[in-house]
C-alpha positions, 0 to 999 in steps of 0.5 A: 424924738424923745423930747416930744415924749418927755411928759410920758418918759420922764418918770420911767427908768432908763430900761423902761424908756428903752423898751417903750421906744423900741416898741414904738419904733416896731409898731410904727415901722414894721409892715406886719403886726408885731408879736408881743413876744418880741417887745416887752412894752407890748406884753406888759400892760403898764408899759403898753399904756405908756406906749399908747400915751406916746402914740396919742401925742402924735395922733396915733393909737395902738391897734390890737391884731388878734390876741397877741399882736400889735400895730399902730394907726391913726386915731379916729378923730385924726383920720376924720380930720385928714379926710375932711372935705373929700381929701384923699392921698390916692389918685382916683384910679388907684382908689377905684382899683383898690375898691375893686380888690376890697369888694371882690376879696372881702366884701362879697365873701363876707356877705355870702357868709364865706368870710367871718370877722371884721379884718380886711387883710384876708379873703378870697384872692381876686385874679388880675383877670377878674379885675380887668373884666370889672374895670374900663381901665386899659390893662397897662394902666390897671397893672401900674395902679396895682403896682403903686398900691402894692408899693404902698402896702395896700394890696399884696400879690398871692397865687390865684386859686384854681376855679371850676371850669378853668381848663384841664387839671394840668393847666390849673397850676399855670394860673396867674397872680391874684390880689388881696388887701395889703398889710396897711389894713391891719392899722385900721381901728375897729371904728375905721373897719366898720366905716370901710364896710359902710363905704363899700356898701355906699359905693357899690350899691348906693340905691340899695336899702342897706345903703339907705339905712346907713345914710339914715343912721349917719344923719342921726349921728352927724348934723348936716349929713347928706340927703338920702340918695346922695353919693359919698365922696369918691363913689362916682369915680369908683362906680365909673372905673368898675364899669360892669360891676354889680355885686 
């Protein structure tokens, strides 16, 4: 592995090489962001620059999570190349279910002002019953999709929060599980988080004024962009799977 990174590591001492390689392995393989306290190459700005150079060699970049935690993700240009032409790593069903979780756990609370910031790993847990109500998928297929998304780190299971009118107080502790976006969303760059917010608006409300504004802004930046009213790739499948969804 080190031969790939020799241009970065060649002039470093053996100790610094080991520290950078250890930090590289940590940010690439840890499911959660890595605290600076456990990796010298994350605390030291000079070593961190070398780590960033290593990641850039393989199309990755260092992503800060809060004031003192780090992970890695695809560079924006590489992510654009990987998704060019509408290619997706997830099946249509899984994309649609993931979109539901993102909309109900993050996008809606954010538009209502109950969630701030641009992170996508926190929010209001969405109960599986709510997902079932909002989709046309059979219950078994929905649970299989959630299982695949959980295995990929794209959703995580949390206790469902009690809601008003959900039965007597003694029964509230018996509520089922709920879902939030998973730790893979820590790996999104700032630009990727912004694009995700826009994609959800285009998928959930393609005919809204906000969606029209997003399409206009994109046309000014990217020659050959879609005409107003055109759906983004995957939006039709997501809309179909949502069924009764009208955020």
